[in-house]
C-alpha positions as CSV (number, residue, x, y, z in Angstrom):
1,M,-7.4,-28.3,44.4
2,K,-6.5,-31.3,46.5
3,R,-9.2,-32.9,48.7
4,I,-9.0,-31.8,52.4
5,L,-8.6,-34.9,54.7
6,A,-11.6,-35.5,56.9
7,G,-9.6,-35.3,60.1
8,L,-8.4,-31.7,59.7
9,T,-10.1,-29.1,61.9
10,L,-12.0,-26.2,60.4
11,A,-9.2,-23.9,61.5
12,S,-6.7,-26.0,59.5
13,C,-9.0,-25.9,56.5
14,A,-9.2,-22.1,56.6
15,A,-5.4,-21.8,56.9
16,L,-4.8,-24.1,53.9
17,M,-7.4,-22.2,51.8
18,T,-5.7,-18.9,52.7
19,A,-2.3,-20.2,51.9
20,T,-3.3,-21.6,48.5
21,P,-3.6,-18.9,45.9
22,A,-6.6,-19.2,43.5
23,Q,-5.9,-19.7,39.9
24,A,-7.0,-16.6,37.9
25,A,-9.3,-17.3,35.0
26,P,-7.7,-16.5,31.6
27,V,-8.4,-13.0,30.4
28,N,-10.8,-12.9,27.5
29,P,-9.0,-10.8,24.8
30,V,-12.3,-10.0,23.0
31,K,-13.9,-8.6,26.1
32,A,-10.7,-6.8,27.0
33,L,-10.5,-5.2,23.6
34,K,-14.2,-4.1,23.6
35,K,-13.6,-2.2,26.9
36,Q,-11.1,-0.1,25.0
37,Y,-13.7,1.1,22.6
38,V,-14.3,4.6,24.0
39,A,-14.7,7.6,21.8
40,G,-11.7,10.0,21.9
41,H,-9.3,7.3,22.8
42,G,-7.3,4.8,20.8
43,V,-3.9,3.1,20.4
44,R,-0.6,3.6,18.6
45,V,0.5,1.2,15.9
46,S,3.8,0.4,14.3
47,E,4.3,-2.2,11.7
48,T,7.0,-3.7,9.4
49,S,6.0,-5.8,6.3
50,R,8.8,-7.6,4.5
51,T,8.5,-9.6,1.3
52,T,11.1,-12.0,-0.1
53,M,11.0,-13.3,-3.7
54,N,12.7,-16.6,-4.4
55,G,14.7,-16.1,-1.2
56,K,15.9,-12.6,-2.2
57,N,14.8,-9.4,-0.4
58,G,12.0,-7.6,-2.0
59,Q,9.9,-4.8,-0.6
60,T,9.9,-3.5,2.9
61,R,7.1,-1.3,4.1
62,T,6.9,0.4,7.5
63,T,3.7,1.9,9.0
64,N,3.4,4.2,12.0
65,G,0.5,6.1,13.4
66,T,-2.6,6.0,15.6
67,L,-6.0,4.4,15.5
68,G,-9.0,6.1,17.0
69,F,-11.9,4.2,18.6
70,G,-15.6,4.6,18.7
71,K,-18.2,2.4,20.5
72,S,-18.1,-0.2,17.7
73,G,-14.3,-0.4,17.2
74,V,-11.7,1.4,15.1
75,V,-13.4,4.4,13.4
76,A,-10.4,6.6,12.5
77,A,-6.8,6.3,11.6
78,D,-3.8,8.6,10.9
79,L,-0.9,6.6,9.4
80,R,2.4,7.3,7.7
81,F,4.0,4.8,5.3
82,R,7.5,4.3,3.9
83,D,8.4,1.8,1.2
84,N,11.8,0.4,0.2
85,G,12.4,-1.8,-2.8
86,G,9.9,-3.7,-4.9
87,M,7.6,-2.3,-7.5
88,A,4.5,-1.2,-5.5
89,G,6.1,1.7,-3.7
90,G,5.0,4.2,-6.4
91,L,1.4,3.1,-6.0
92,M,1.3,3.6,-2.2
93,P,0.6,6.8,-0.4
94,S,3.0,8.2,2.1
95,R,0.1,9.2,4.5
96,S,-3.4,8.1,5.0
97,I,-6.2,9.6,7.2
98,T,-9.5,7.7,7.6
99,V,-12.4,9.5,9.3
100,G,-15.9,8.1,9.2
101,K,-16.6,6.7,5.8
102,Q,-13.8,8.7,4.0
103,T,-10.1,8.0,3.4
104,Y,-7.7,10.8,2.5
105,V,-4.3,10.1,1.0
106,Q,-1.3,12.0,-0.2
107,G,2.3,11.4,-1.4
108,G,3.8,9.7,-4.5
109,I,1.4,9.3,-7.4
110,Y,-1.5,10.6,-5.2
111,S,0.0,14.0,-5.1
112,E,0.9,14.4,-8.8
113,N,-1.0,16.7,-11.1
114,L,-3.7,17.6,-8.6
115,P,-5.8,20.7,-9.0
116,E,-4.1,23.9,-7.8
117,G,-4.1,24.1,-4.0
118,K,-5.1,20.5,-3.5
119,K,-2.8,18.2,-1.4
120,W,-5.1,15.3,-0.6
121,V,-7.3,12.8,-2.6
122,R,-10.5,11.6,-1.0
123,Y,-11.9,8.2,-1.5
124,A,-15.3,7.0,-0.2
125,D,-13.6,3.8,1.1
126,P,-13.3,3.3,4.9
127,S,-12.0,-0.3,4.3
128,V,-8.5,1.0,3.7
129,I,-8.3,1.9,7.4
130,Y,-4.9,0.7,8.3
131,T,-1.8,-1.4,7.7
132,S,-0.8,-4.5,5.7
133,Q,-1.7,-7.0,8.3
134,P,-4.0,-9.7,6.8
135,L,-5.2,-10.7,10.3
136,D,-7.5,-7.9,11.5
137,V,-7.3,-8.3,15.3
138,F,-10.0,-5.7,15.7
139,D,-12.5,-8.1,14.2
140,S,-13.8,-10.1,17.1
141,K,-14.2,-13.3,15.1
142,V,-10.6,-13.2,13.9
143,L,-9.2,-12.4,17.4
144,K,-11.3,-15.3,18.9
145,A,-10.0,-17.7,16.2
146,L,-6.4,-16.7,16.8
147,V,-6.8,-17.7,20.4
148,S,-9.0,-20.8,20.0
149,K,-7.1,-22.3,17.0
150,A,-3.6,-21.8,18.6
151,K,-1.5,-24.9,18.9
152,S,0.5,-23.4,21.8
153,S,0.0,-20.5,24.2
154,K,3.1,-20.1,26.3
155,S,3.6,-16.9,28.3
156,G,0.7,-15.2,26.7
157,T,1.8,-15.8,23.1
158,Y,-0.6,-17.8,21.0
159,R,0.9,-19.6,17.9
160,G,-0.9,-21.4,15.2
161,S,-2.0,-21.2,11.6
162,L,-5.1,-20.5,9.6
163,T,-5.6,-20.8,5.8
164,F,-6.7,-17.9,3.7
165,A,-10.0,-19.7,3.2
166,D,-10.4,-19.9,7.0
167,V,-9.8,-16.1,7.4
168,S,-12.0,-15.2,4.5
169,K,-14.9,-17.1,6.1
170,L,-14.4,-15.1,9.3
171,Y,-14.6,-11.9,7.2
172,G,-17.6,-13.2,5.4
173,E,-15.9,-12.6,2.0
174,K,-14.9,-14.7,-0.9
175,I,-11.3,-15.3,-1.9
176,D,-9.7,-16.8,-5.0
177,K,-9.9,-20.6,-4.6
178,R,-6.2,-20.9,-5.7
179,L,-5.2,-18.8,-2.7
180,G,-7.6,-20.5,-0.2
181,K,-5.2,-23.3,0.8
182,I,-2.3,-20.9,1.6
183,K,-1.5,-21.1,5.3
184,I,-0.9,-18.0,7.4
185,N,1.3,-18.8,10.4
186,Y,0.8,-16.4,13.2
187,A,1.9,-15.4,16.7
188,L,-0.4,-13.3,18.9
189,D,1.1,-11.8,22.0
190,L,-1.2,-10.6,24.8
191,N,-0.3,-8.6,27.9
192,S,-1.6,-9.5,31.4
193,K,-4.8,-7.5,30.8
194,G,-5.5,-9.5,27.7
195,L,-4.7,-6.6,25.4
196,I,-2.7,-7.1,22.2
197,N,1.0,-6.4,22.4
198,S,1.7,-7.6,18.9
199,V,0.6,-9.9,16.1
200,R,2.9,-11.5,13.5
201,S,1.8,-13.3,10.4
202,E,3.8,-15.1,7.6
203,Y,2.6,-16.7,4.4
204,T,4.1,-17.9,1.2
205,M,2.6,-17.8,-2.3
206,D,4.2,-20.5,-4.5
207,F,3.7,-19.8,-8.2
208,G,5.5,-22.9,-9.5
209,V,8.1,-22.2,-12.1
210,L,7.6,-18.5,-11.5
211,G,9.0,-18.9,-8.0
212,S,7.6,-18.1,-4.5
213,T,7.0,-15.0,-2.5
214,T,7.0,-14.9,1.3
215,T,5.5,-12.0,3.2
216,T,6.0,-11.4,6.9
217,V,4.0,-8.7,8.7
218,S,4.8,-7.7,12.3
219,T,2.4,-5.3,14.0
220,R,2.8,-3.8,17.4
221,F,0.3,-1.9,19.6
222,T,1.2,0.5,22.4
223,G,-0.4,3.1,24.5
224,W,-3.8,1.5,24.8
225,G,-6.4,4.0,26.0
226,A,-4.4,7.1,25.0
227,K,-6.4,10.2,24.2
228,I,-6.4,10.5,20.4
229,T,-8.0,13.1,18.1
230,I,-8.0,12.4,14.3
231,K,-9.4,15.0,12.0
232,A,-9.9,15.1,8.3
233,P,-7.6,17.4,6.3
234,P,-8.8,21.0,5.6
235,S,-11.6,20.8,3.0
236,D,-9.9,23.4,0.7
237,Q,-6.9,21.1,0.3
238,V,-9.0,18.0,-0.6
239,A,-10.0,16.8,-4.1
240,D,-12.5,13.9,-4.5
241,Y,-11.2,11.2,-6.8
242,S,-14.4,11.6,-8.9
243,E,-13.3,15.2,-9.6
244,L,-10.0,14.3,-11.2
245,G,-11.3,13.2,-14.5
246,A,-10.7,10.2,-16.8
247,E,-7.2,11.2,-17.7
248,T,-5.8,11.2,-14.1
249,E,-3.0,8.9,-13.2
250,V,-4.1,8.7,-9.6
251,P,-5.2,5.1,-8.9
252,Q,-8.9,4.3,-8.8
253,E,-8.4,2.6,-5.4
254,I,-5.7,2.3,-2.8
255,P,-3.8,-1.0,-2.9
256,N,-2.6,-2.7,0.3
257,G,-1.4,-6.0,1.6
258,S,-4.6,-7.0,3.4
259,L,-6.6,-10.1,2.8
260,N,-9.3,-8.0,1.1
261,S,-6.8,-6.9,-1.6
262,L,-5.2,-10.4,-2.0
263,G,-8.6,-11.9,-2.5
264,R,-9.0,-9.8,-5.7
265,V,-5.6,-10.9,-7.0
266,E,-5.4,-13.9,-9.3
267,A,-2.3,-16.0,-8.9
268,P,-0.2,-15.9,-12.1
269,S,0.2,-19.0,-14.2
270,A,3.1,-20.1,-16.4
271,R,2.6,-19.5,-20.1
C-alpha cells in the first residue's frame, strides 16, 4: 500500500483506506481440504487415464464414483471403471468398494469361477482406494508440494513438475531407481475456496529401443461436502481371496496406475 502523504487530514486517510480494497491472503488448500473431512460427507470423482505407446493410442480407462471422508481423510470409496484397448483391461475390476481396511471388487476376471452365490472378492488392502492418479492430492505433503513447487500459478491453476523420486519421498516409499528420474508434469486447479477442481498429470517412460509410453491422467472433483454413504457389499455375496484356493485365476492383488504400483514395476531392458 502506498505511503499516505503527511499533509493529508485524518478524514482523507480514512476515505482512502475505505476506497482501497485489502488484498485477500491466498487460501491454503491443505487447510481447506482438512475442513472437508467430516464423517458422512465426501466428494464425487471422475477421471480419464490415457496411454499412448510410441505415439499410438493404447489404453483408455475411465473412473467414476464417490469418495467418503472421515476425520483423517478418505476412508471409503465406491468406484466404477471402464477400460478400452491395451492389455490390462482383463486384469482390472469393473467396480471397487473400499470400506475401512477392506477392498471389494467385481467384474472381469474377478467374477470368474467364484463359489456359488458369491459376486465380490474381498482383499485386506485399503491402499487400492481410488483411481489411477499417481499424485494423491489427499496426501497433505503431496498437495503442499504441488503448490509450493509450481512454476506458475495463474488464475488458481498451479503448473510444474516433480520426479517420481520426489513423489516417492513424499509418500515415504521406495521406488525403482530407473524410474526415479522420470518427470511428472502436473496442473492443479483450485477454486476460490482453495478446494481442488482438478489435477492433471503426464509422464513418459522411455524404454530405449523398445519405445516409449506416455500416460496422461485427468481427475476432476465435484460436489465437495455432499452427504455420502458407502457400505460394504452383503456379506453372503463376498468371498475372501484367501478362500479361493491355489488354483484360482483371480489375481493375488489389484493392479492400478498409481505410483505405488509403478514403484514395484521394473523397467524392461533390451535383450
